[in-house]
PDB file of N, H, CA, C and O in Angstrom:
ATOM      1  N   MET A   1       0.833  -1.172   0.000  1.00  0.00           N
ATOM      2  CA  MET A   1       0.000   0.000   0.000  1.00  0.00           C
ATOM      3  C   MET A   1       0.880   1.237   0.000  1.00  0.00           C
ATOM      4  O   MET A   1       1.775   1.363   0.836  1.00  0.00           O
ATOM      5  N   LYS A   2       0.641   2.130  -0.907  1.00  0.00           N
ATOM      6  H   LYS A   2      -0.086   2.029  -1.586  1.00  0.00           H
ATOM      7  CA  LYS A   2       1.394   3.378  -0.967  1.00  0.00           C
ATOM      8  C   LYS A   2       0.563   4.475  -0.315  1.00  0.00           C
ATOM      9  O   LYS A   2      -0.608   4.664  -0.646  1.00  0.00           O
ATOM     10  N   VAL A   3       1.181   5.191   0.610  1.00  0.00           N
ATOM     11  H   VAL A   3       2.132   5.037   0.878  1.00  0.00           H
ATOM     12  CA  VAL A   3       0.497   6.242   1.346  1.00  0.00           C
ATOM     13  C   VAL A   3       1.264   7.540   1.165  1.00  0.00           C
ATOM     14  O   VAL A   3       2.487   7.571   1.300  1.00  0.00           O
ATOM     15  N   SER A   4       0.548   8.604   0.861  1.00  0.00           N
ATOM     16  H   SER A   4      -0.445   8.579   0.751  1.00  0.00           H
ATOM     17  CA  SER A   4       1.172   9.917   0.739  1.00  0.00           C
ATOM     18  C   SER A   4       1.279  10.548   2.127  1.00  0.00           C
ATOM     19  O   SER A   4       0.265  10.698   2.809  1.00  0.00           O
ATOM     20  N   PRO A   5       2.486  10.921   2.557  1.00  0.00           N
ATOM     21  CA  PRO A   5       2.635  11.517   3.887  1.00  0.00           C
ATOM     22  C   PRO A   5       1.757  12.750   4.099  1.00  0.00           C
ATOM     23  O   PRO A   5       1.313  13.006   5.219  1.00  0.00           O
ATOM     24  N   SER A   6       1.505  13.507   3.045  1.00  0.00           N
ATOM     25  H   SER A   6       1.865  13.299   2.136  1.00  0.00           H
ATOM     26  CA  SER A   6       0.688  14.714   3.200  1.00  0.00           C
ATOM     27  C   SER A   6      -0.781  14.395   3.449  1.00  0.00           C
ATOM     28  O   SER A   6      -1.532  15.256   3.905  1.00  0.00           O
ATOM     29  N   SER A   7      -1.195  13.168   3.155  1.00  0.00           N
ATOM     30  H   SER A   7      -0.585  12.468   2.785  1.00  0.00           H
ATOM     31  CA  SER A   7      -2.595  12.797   3.368  1.00  0.00           C
ATOM     32  C   SER A   7      -2.848  12.241   4.768  1.00  0.00           C
ATOM     33  O   SER A   7      -3.992  11.964   5.127  1.00  0.00           O
ATOM     34  N   LEU A   8      -1.796  12.077   5.554  1.00  0.00           N
ATOM     35  H   LEU A   8      -0.866  12.302   5.262  1.00  0.00           H
ATOM     36  CA  LEU A   8      -1.928  11.500   6.887  1.00  0.00           C
ATOM     37  C   LEU A   8      -2.180  12.574   7.941  1.00  0.00           C
ATOM     38  O   LEU A   8      -1.817  13.736   7.761  1.00  0.00           O
ATOM     39  N   GLN A   9      -2.801  12.170   9.028  1.00  0.00           N
ATOM     40  H   GLN A   9      -3.097  11.226   9.173  1.00  0.00           H
ATOM     41  CA  GLN A   9      -3.009  13.062  10.163  1.00  0.00           C
ATOM     42  C   GLN A   9      -1.912  12.775  11.184  1.00  0.00           C
ATOM     43  O   GLN A   9      -2.006  11.817  11.952  1.00  0.00           O
ATOM     44  N   TRP A  10      -0.885  13.599  11.187  1.00  0.00           N
ATOM     45  H   TRP A  10      -0.809  14.376  10.563  1.00  0.00           H
ATOM     46  CA  TRP A  10       0.279  13.403  12.037  1.00  0.00           C
ATOM     47  C   TRP A  10       0.000  13.904  13.445  1.00  0.00           C
ATOM     48  O   TRP A  10      -0.720  14.884  13.637  1.00  0.00           O
ATOM     49  N   ARG A  11       0.582  13.213  14.436  1.00  0.00           N
ATOM     50  H   ARG A  11       1.167  12.417  14.280  1.00  0.00           H
ATOM     51  CA  ARG A  11       0.439  13.639  15.828  1.00  0.00           C
ATOM     52  C   ARG A  11       1.744  13.388  16.567  1.00  0.00           C
ATOM     53  O   ARG A  11       2.569  12.572  16.157  1.00  0.00           O
ATOM     54  N   LYS A  12       1.907  14.114  17.668  1.00  0.00           N
ATOM     55  H   LYS A  12       1.237  14.777  18.001  1.00  0.00           H
ATOM     56  CA  LYS A  12       3.076  13.922  18.521  1.00  0.00           C
ATOM     57  C   LYS A  12       2.637  14.053  19.969  1.00  0.00           C
ATOM     58  O   LYS A  12       1.528  14.507  20.252  1.00  0.00           O
ATOM     59  N   SER A  13       3.487  13.665  20.859  1.00  0.00           N
ATOM     60  H   SER A  13       4.388  13.296  20.629  1.00  0.00           H
ATOM     61  CA  SER A  13       3.169  13.671  22.280  1.00  0.00           C
ATOM     62  C   SER A  13       2.821  15.074  22.761  1.00  0.00           C
ATOM     63  O   SER A  13       3.434  16.057  22.347  1.00  0.00           O
ATOM     64  N   SER A  14       1.837  15.149  23.633  1.00  0.00           N
ATOM     65  H   SER A  14       1.338  14.350  23.969  1.00  0.00           H
ATOM     66  CA  SER A  14       1.486  16.437  24.241  1.00  0.00           C
ATOM     67  C   SER A  14       2.590  16.904  25.192  1.00  0.00           C
ATOM     68  O   SER A  14       2.606  18.064  25.603  1.00  0.00           O
ATOM     69  N   ARG A  15       3.503  16.009  25.538  1.00  0.00           N
ATOM     70  H   ARG A  15       3.490  15.067  25.204  1.00  0.00           H
ATOM     71  CA  ARG A  15       4.627  16.357  26.408  1.00  0.00           C
ATOM     72  C   ARG A  15       5.817  16.896  25.626  1.00  0.00           C
ATOM     73  O   ARG A  15       6.839  17.249  26.215  1.00  0.00           O
ATOM     74  N   SER A  16       5.694  16.960  24.320  1.00  0.00           N
ATOM     75  H   SER A  16       4.864  16.673  23.842  1.00  0.00           H
ATOM     76  CA  SER A  16       6.778  17.461  23.484  1.00  0.00           C
ATOM     77  C   SER A  16       6.957  18.954  23.705  1.00  0.00           C
ATOM     78  O   SER A  16       5.988  19.699  23.849  1.00  0.00           O
ATOM     79  N   GLY A  17       8.194  19.367  23.728  1.00  0.00           N
ATOM     80  H   GLY A  17       8.982  18.761  23.611  1.00  0.00           H
ATOM     81  CA  GLY A  17       8.478  20.792  23.823  1.00  0.00           C
ATOM     82  C   GLY A  17       8.368  21.436  22.451  1.00  0.00           C
ATOM     83  O   GLY A  17       7.963  20.790  21.485  1.00  0.00           O
ATOM     84  N   ASN A  18       8.724  22.692  22.368  1.00  0.00           N
ATOM     85  H   ASN A  18       9.053  23.217  23.153  1.00  0.00           H
ATOM     86  CA  ASN A  18       8.666  23.414  21.095  1.00  0.00           C
ATOM     87  C   ASN A  18      10.012  23.456  20.392  1.00  0.00           C
ATOM     88  O   ASN A  18      10.213  24.265  19.487  1.00  0.00           O
ATOM     89  N   ASN A  19      10.942  22.589  20.801  1.00  0.00           N
ATOM     90  H   ASN A  19      10.779  21.932  21.536  1.00  0.00           H
ATOM     91  CA  ASN A  19      12.275  22.609  20.199  1.00  0.00           C
ATOM     92  C   ASN A  19      12.369  21.769  18.933  1.00  0.00           C
ATOM     93  O   ASN A  19      13.423  21.737  18.297  1.00  0.00           O
ATOM     94  N   GLY A  20      11.291  21.089  18.552  1.00  0.00           N
ATOM     95  H   GLY A  20      10.435  21.115  19.068  1.00  0.00           H
ATOM     96  CA  GLY A  20      11.279  20.320  17.316  1.00  0.00           C
ATOM     97  C   GLY A  20      11.977  18.980  17.384  1.00  0.00           C
ATOM     98  O   GLY A  20      12.166  18.336  16.352  1.00  0.00           O
ATOM     99  N   ALA A  21      12.363  18.543  18.559  1.00  0.00           N
ATOM    100  H   ALA A  21      12.210  19.065  19.398  1.00  0.00           H
ATOM    101  CA  ALA A  21      13.061  17.262  18.694  1.00  0.00           C
ATOM    102  C   ALA A  21      12.062  16.158  19.018  1.00  0.00           C
ATOM    103  O   ALA A  21      12.152  15.512  20.062  1.00  0.00           O
ATOM    104  N   CYS A  22      11.122  15.951  18.124  1.00  0.00           N
ATOM    105  H   CYS A  22      11.050  16.476  17.275  1.00  0.00           H
ATOM    106  CA  CYS A  22      10.040  15.001  18.382  1.00  0.00           C
ATOM    107  C   CYS A  22       9.888  14.024  17.221  1.00  0.00           C
ATOM    108  O   CYS A  22      10.314  14.281  16.095  1.00  0.00           O
ATOM    109  N   VAL A  23       9.274  12.913  17.536  1.00  0.00           N
ATOM    110  H   VAL A  23       8.928  12.705  18.451  1.00  0.00           H
ATOM    111  CA  VAL A  23       8.862  11.959  16.518  1.00  0.00           C
ATOM    112  C   VAL A  23       7.363  12.140  16.339  1.00  0.00           C
ATOM    113  O   VAL A  23       6.620  12.184  17.320  1.00  0.00           O
ATOM    114  N   GLU A  24       6.919  12.245  15.104  1.00  0.00           N
ATOM    115  H   GLU A  24       7.523  12.210  14.308  1.00  0.00           H
ATOM    116  CA  GLU A  24       5.494  12.318  14.806  1.00  0.00           C
ATOM    117  C   GLU A  24       5.068  10.982  14.231  1.00  0.00           C
ATOM    118  O   GLU A  24       5.824  10.348  13.494  1.00  0.00           O
ATOM    119  N   VAL A  25       3.863  10.553  14.564  1.00  0.00           N
ATOM    120  H   VAL A  25       3.250  11.068  15.162  1.00  0.00           H
ATOM    121  CA  VAL A  25       3.339   9.292  14.049  1.00  0.00           C
ATOM    122  C   VAL A  25       1.973   9.529  13.419  1.00  0.00           C
ATOM    123  O   VAL A  25       1.259  10.472  13.761  1.00  0.00           O
ATOM    124  N   ALA A  26       1.634   8.645  12.491  1.00  0.00           N
ATOM    125  H   ALA A  26       2.213   7.879  12.213  1.00  0.00           H
ATOM    126  CA  ALA A  26       0.331   8.687  11.833  1.00  0.00           C
ATOM    127  C   ALA A  26      -0.074   7.260  11.503  1.00  0.00           C
ATOM    128  O   ALA A  26       0.766   6.430  11.154  1.00  0.00           O
ATOM    129  N   ALA A  27      -1.356   6.985  11.615  1.00  0.00           N
ATOM    130  H   ALA A  27      -2.037   7.660  11.898  1.00  0.00           H
ATOM    131  CA  ALA A  27      -1.874   5.654  11.298  1.00  0.00           C
ATOM    132  C   ALA A  27      -2.650   5.719   9.991  1.00  0.00           C
ATOM    133  O   ALA A  27      -3.372   6.680   9.725  1.00  0.00           O
ATOM    134  N   ALA A  28      -2.487   4.680   9.183  1.00  0.00           N
ATOM    135  H   ALA A  28      -1.900   3.900   9.399  1.00  0.00           H
ATOM    136  CA  ALA A  28      -3.211   4.570   7.916  1.00  0.00           C
ATOM    137  C   ALA A  28      -3.514   3.103   7.675  1.00  0.00           C
ATOM    138  O   ALA A  28      -2.605   2.291   7.502  1.00  0.00           O
ATOM    139  N   ALA A  29      -4.790   2.770   7.664  1.00  0.00           N
ATOM    140  H   ALA A  29      -5.528   3.429   7.805  1.00  0.00           H
ATOM    141  CA  ALA A  29      -5.225   1.386   7.433  1.00  0.00           C
ATOM    142  C   ALA A  29      -4.462   0.440   8.354  1.00  0.00           C
ATOM    143  O   ALA A  29      -4.623   0.505   9.573  1.00  0.00           O
ATOM    144  N   ASP A  30      -3.638  -0.433   7.793  1.00  0.00           N
ATOM    145  H   ASP A  30      -3.507  -0.486   6.803  1.00  0.00           H
ATOM    146  CA  ASP A  30      -2.903  -1.401   8.612  1.00  0.00           C
ATOM    147  C   ASP A  30      -1.442  -1.009   8.804  1.00  0.00           C
ATOM    148  O   ASP A  30      -0.608  -1.855   9.125  1.00  0.00           O
ATOM    149  N   LEU A  31      -1.131   0.276   8.609  1.00  0.00           N
ATOM    150  H   LEU A  31      -1.809   0.963   8.349  1.00  0.00           H
ATOM    151  CA  LEU A  31       0.243   0.754   8.714  1.00  0.00           C
ATOM    152  C   LEU A  31       0.366   1.869   9.742  1.00  0.00           C
ATOM    153  O   LEU A  31      -0.612   2.542  10.068  1.00  0.00           O
ATOM    154  N   VAL A  32       1.584   2.053  10.246  1.00  0.00           N
ATOM    155  H   VAL A  32       2.378   1.506   9.981  1.00  0.00           H
ATOM    156  CA  VAL A  32       1.916   3.187  11.101  1.00  0.00           C
ATOM    157  C   VAL A  32       3.145   3.847  10.490  1.00  0.00           C
ATOM    158  O   VAL A  32       4.120   3.172  10.162  1.00  0.00           O
ATOM    159  N   ALA A  33       3.097   5.162  10.340  1.00  0.00           N
ATOM    160  H   ALA A  33       2.304   5.711  10.607  1.00  0.00           H
ATOM    161  CA  ALA A  33       4.209   5.912   9.768  1.00  0.00           C
ATOM    162  C   ALA A  33       4.834   6.780  10.857  1.00  0.00           C
ATOM    163  O   ALA A  33       4.140   7.231  11.768  1.00  0.00           O
ATOM    164  N   ALA A  34       6.139   7.013  10.764  1.00  0.00           N
ATOM    165  H   ALA A  34       6.703   6.647  10.024  1.00  0.00           H
ATOM    166  CA  ALA A  34       6.858   7.851  11.725  1.00  0.00           C
ATOM    167  C   ALA A  34       7.805   8.766  10.962  1.00  0.00           C
ATOM    168  O   ALA A  34       8.385   8.383   9.946  1.00  0.00           O
ATOM    169  N   ARG A  35       7.948   9.996  11.479  1.00  0.00           N
ATOM    170  H   ARG A  35       7.477  10.307  12.305  1.00  0.00           H
ATOM    171  CA  ARG A  35       8.862  10.960  10.853  1.00  0.00           C
ATOM    172  C   ARG A  35       9.429  11.889  11.917  1.00  0.00           C
ATOM    173  O   ARG A  35       8.937  11.937  13.045  1.00  0.00           O
ATOM    174  N   ASP A  36      10.458  12.617  11.547  1.00  0.00           N
ATOM    175  H   ASP A  36      10.857  12.578  10.631  1.00  0.00           H
ATOM    176  CA  ASP A  36      11.109  13.595  12.418  1.00  0.00           C
ATOM    177  C   ASP A  36      10.349  14.914  12.298  1.00  0.00           C
ATOM    178  O   ASP A  36      10.167  15.424  11.193  1.00  0.00           O
ATOM    179  N   SER A  37       9.909  15.464  13.417  1.00  0.00           N
ATOM    180  H   SER A  37      10.057  15.049  14.315  1.00  0.00           H
ATOM    181  CA  SER A  37       9.131  16.706  13.367  1.00  0.00           C
ATOM    182  C   SER A  37       9.946  17.889  12.853  1.00  0.00           C
ATOM    183  O   SER A  37       9.374  18.867  12.372  1.00  0.00           O
ATOM    184  N   LYS A  38      11.275  17.816  12.948  1.00  0.00           N
ATOM    185  H   LYS A  38      11.740  17.022  13.339  1.00  0.00           H
ATOM    186  CA  LYS A  38      12.123  18.896  12.428  1.00  0.00           C
ATOM    187  C   LYS A  38      12.169  18.905  10.908  1.00  0.00           C
ATOM    188  O   LYS A  38      12.525  19.915  10.301  1.00  0.00           O
ATOM    189  N   ASP A  39      11.810  17.784  10.289  1.00  0.00           N
ATOM    190  H   ASP A  39      11.520  16.964  10.782  1.00  0.00           H
ATOM    191  CA  ASP A  39      11.899  17.650   8.833  1.00  0.00           C
ATOM    192  C   ASP A  39      10.635  16.970   8.298  1.00  0.00           C
ATOM    193  O   ASP A  39      10.704  15.833   7.831  1.00  0.00           O
ATOM    194  N   PRO A  40       9.480  17.649   8.360  1.00  0.00           N
ATOM    195  CA  PRO A  40       8.227  17.012   7.960  1.00  0.00           C
ATOM    196  C   PRO A  40       8.173  16.589   6.492  1.00  0.00           C
ATOM    197  O   PRO A  40       7.361  15.740   6.125  1.00  0.00           O
ATOM    198  N   ASP A  41       9.020  17.166   5.658  1.00  0.00           N
ATOM    199  H   ASP A  41       9.680  17.856   5.957  1.00  0.00           H
ATOM    200  CA  ASP A  41       9.056  16.766   4.248  1.00  0.00           C
ATOM    201  C   ASP A  41      10.137  15.727   3.978  1.00  0.00           C
ATOM    202  O   ASP A  41      10.348  15.328   2.833  1.00  0.00           O
ATOM    203  N   GLY A  42      10.817  15.293   5.025  1.00  0.00           N
ATOM    204  H   GLY A  42      10.646  15.617   5.956  1.00  0.00           H
ATOM    205  CA  GLY A  42      11.893  14.321   4.897  1.00  0.00           C
ATOM    206  C   GLY A  42      11.384  12.893   4.856  1.00  0.00           C
ATOM    207  O   GLY A  42      10.201  12.654   4.613  1.00  0.00           O
ATOM    208  N   PRO A  43      12.278  11.945   5.093  1.00  0.00           N
ATOM    209  CA  PRO A  43      11.927  10.527   5.017  1.00  0.00           C
ATOM    210  C   PRO A  43      10.873  10.127   6.045  1.00  0.00           C
ATOM    211  O   PRO A  43      10.787  10.694   7.134  1.00  0.00           O
ATOM    212  N   VAL A  44      10.085   9.143   5.665  1.00  0.00           N
ATOM    213  H   VAL A  44      10.155   8.682   4.780  1.00  0.00           H
ATOM    214  CA  VAL A  44       9.049   8.585   6.534  1.00  0.00           C
ATOM    215  C   VAL A  44       9.307   7.089   6.667  1.00  0.00           C
ATOM    216  O   VAL A  44       9.478   6.390   5.669  1.00  0.00           O
ATOM    217  N   LEU A  45       9.334   6.608   7.894  1.00  0.00           N
ATOM    218  H   LEU A  45       9.195   7.176   8.705  1.00  0.00           H
ATOM    219  CA  LEU A  45       9.455   5.171   8.141  1.00  0.00           C
ATOM    220  C   LEU A  45       8.052   4.595   8.246  1.00  0.00           C
ATOM    221  O   LEU A  45       7.193   5.164   8.920  1.00  0.00           O
ATOM    222  N   VAL A  46       7.815   3.470   7.582  1.00  0.00           N
ATOM    223  H   VAL A  46       8.513   3.008   7.034  1.00  0.00           H
ATOM    224  CA  VAL A  46       6.489   2.849   7.585  1.00  0.00           C
ATOM    225  C   VAL A  46       6.609   1.445   8.162  1.00  0.00           C
ATOM    226  O   VAL A  46       7.475   0.667   7.760  1.00  0.00           O
ATOM    227  N   PHE A  47       5.732   1.134   9.106  1.00  0.00           N
ATOM    228  H   PHE A  47       5.029   1.766   9.432  1.00  0.00           H
ATOM    229  CA  PHE A  47       5.724  -0.149   9.801  1.00  0.00           C
ATOM    230  C   PHE A  47       4.346  -0.785   9.691  1.00  0.00           C
ATOM    231  O   PHE A  47       3.338  -0.085   9.590  1.00  0.00           O
ATOM    232  N   SER A  48       4.305  -2.106   9.711  1.00  0.00           N
ATOM    233  H   SER A  48       5.124  -2.675   9.793  1.00  0.00           H
ATOM    234  CA  SER A  48       3.017  -2.777   9.903  1.00  0.00           C
ATOM    235  C   SER A  48       2.613  -2.509  11.353  1.00  0.00           C
ATOM    236  O   SER A  48       3.464  -2.187  12.182  1.00  0.00           O
ATOM    237  N   ARG A  49       1.340  -2.637  11.658  1.00  0.00           N
ATOM    238  H   ARG A  49       0.649  -2.899  10.985  1.00  0.00           H
ATOM    239  CA  ARG A  49       0.899  -2.412  13.042  1.00  0.00           C
ATOM    240  C   ARG A  49       1.552  -3.410  13.995  1.00  0.00           C
ATOM    241  O   ARG A  49       1.869  -3.065  15.133  1.00  0.00           O
ATOM    242  N   ALA A  50       1.753  -4.634  13.540  1.00  0.00           N
ATOM    243  H   ALA A  50       1.495  -4.914  12.616  1.00  0.00           H
ATOM    244  CA  ALA A  50       2.400  -5.645  14.386  1.00  0.00           C
ATOM    245  C   ALA A  50       3.847  -5.255  14.689  1.00  0.00           C
ATOM    246  O   ALA A  50       4.292  -5.377  15.831  1.00  0.00           O
ATOM    247  N   ARG A  51       4.577  -4.790  13.690  1.00  0.00           N
ATOM    248  H   ARG A  51       4.216  -4.691  12.763  1.00  0.00           H
ATOM    249  CA  ARG A  51       5.976  -4.378  13.904  1.00  0.00           C
ATOM    250  C   ARG A  51       6.041  -3.151  14.811  1.00  0.00           C
ATOM    251  O   ARG A  51       6.927  -3.049  15.660  1.00  0.00           O
ATOM    252  N   TRP A  52       5.103  -2.221  14.630  1.00  0.00           N
ATOM    253  H   TRP A  52       4.384  -2.304  13.940  1.00  0.00           H
ATOM    254  CA  TRP A  52       5.066  -1.023  15.470  1.00  0.00           C
ATOM    255  C   TRP A  52       4.812  -1.415  16.931  1.00  0.00           C
ATOM    256  O   TRP A  52       5.446  -0.883  17.842  1.00  0.00           O
ATOM    257  N   ALA A  53       3.881  -2.347  17.142  1.00  0.00           N
ATOM    258  H   ALA A  53       3.366  -2.780  16.401  1.00  0.00           H
ATOM    259  CA  ALA A  53       3.589  -2.821  18.497  1.00  0.00           C
ATOM    260  C   ALA A  53       4.828  -3.470  19.114  1.00  0.00           C
ATOM    261  O   ALA A  53       5.101  -3.277  20.298  1.00  0.00           O
ATOM    262  N   SER A  54       5.571  -4.232  18.327  1.00  0.00           N
ATOM    263  H   SER A  54       5.349  -4.389  17.365  1.00  0.00           H
ATOM    264  CA  SER A  54       6.812  -4.854  18.818  1.00  0.00           C
ATOM    265  C   SER A  54       7.847  -3.795  19.170  1.00  0.00           C
ATOM    266  O   SER A  54       8.536  -3.908  20.184  1.00  0.00           O
ATOM    267  N   PHE A  55       7.956  -2.774  18.342  1.00  0.00           N
ATOM    268  H   PHE A  55       7.397  -2.683  17.518  1.00  0.00           H
ATOM    269  CA  PHE A  55       8.882  -1.669  18.596  1.00  0.00           C
ATOM    270  C   PHE A  55       8.539  -0.983  19.918  1.00  0.00           C
ATOM    271  O   PHE A  55       9.422  -0.753  20.744  1.00  0.00           O
ATOM    272  N   LEU A  56       7.267  -0.657  20.121  1.00  0.00           N
ATOM    273  H   LEU A  56       6.550  -0.844  19.450  1.00  0.00           H
ATOM    274  CA  LEU A  56       6.848   0.000  21.357  1.00  0.00           C
ATOM    275  C   LEU A  56       7.065  -0.896  22.571  1.00  0.00           C
ATOM    276  O   LEU A  56       7.469  -0.418  23.631  1.00  0.00           O
ATOM    277  N   ALA A  57       6.802  -2.183  22.423  1.00  0.00           N
ATOM    278  H   ALA A  57       6.474  -2.571  21.562  1.00  0.00           H
ATOM    279  CA  ALA A  57       7.025  -3.121  23.525  1.00  0.00           C
ATOM    280  C   ALA A  57       8.505  -3.152  23.899  1.00  0.00           C
ATOM    281  O   ALA A  57       8.846  -3.220  25.080  1.00  0.00           O
ATOM    282  N   GLY A  58       9.381  -3.103  22.902  1.00  0.00           N
ATOM    283  H   GLY A  58       9.105  -3.047  21.943  1.00  0.00           H
ATOM    284  CA  GLY A  58      10.815  -3.089  23.159  1.00  0.00           C
ATOM    285  C   GLY A  58      11.262  -1.839  23.896  1.00  0.00           C
ATOM    286  O   GLY A  58      12.204  -1.894  24.688  1.00  0.00           O
ATOM    287  N   LEU A  59      10.606  -0.716  23.651  1.00  0.00           N
ATOM    288  H   LEU A  59       9.842  -0.672  23.008  1.00  0.00           H
ATOM    289  CA  LEU A  59      10.946   0.517  24.361  1.00  0.00           C
ATOM    290  C   LEU A  59      10.611   0.430  25.840  1.00  0.00           C
ATOM    291  O   LEU A  59      11.258   1.064  26.673  1.00  0.00           O
ATOM    292  N   ASN A  60       9.613  -0.347  26.153  1.00  0.00           N
ATOM    293  H   ASN A  60       9.088  -0.863  25.476  1.00  0.00           H
ATOM    294  CA  ASN A  60       9.161  -0.457  27.540  1.00  0.00           C
ATOM    295  C   ASN A  60       9.912  -1.512  28.339  1.00  0.00           C
ATOM    296  O   ASN A  60       9.652  -1.676  29.531  1.00  0.00           O
ATOM    297  N   GLU A  61      10.826  -2.221  27.717  1.00  0.00           N
ATOM    298  H   GLU A  61      11.036  -2.087  26.748  1.00  0.00           H
ATOM    299  CA  GLU A  61      11.579  -3.265  28.436  1.00  0.00           C
ATOM    300  C   GLU A  61      12.715  -2.669  29.227  1.00  0.00           C
ATOM    301  O   GLU A  61      13.452  -3.397  29.892  1.00  0.00           O
TER     302      GLU A  61
END
């Protein structure tokens, strides 16, 4: 599935400061996309929901 980053609804943590050092995420169908808030037109990483869940679980270990 090809997803246009501009068509996604990006969000970031409400705890993020205004320094731009944040990761933004967006969900689309069965995918989750992530990008650097400092470079919204830059590269986007795309994960399946299962891989994203594994990534988040690893952060909590």
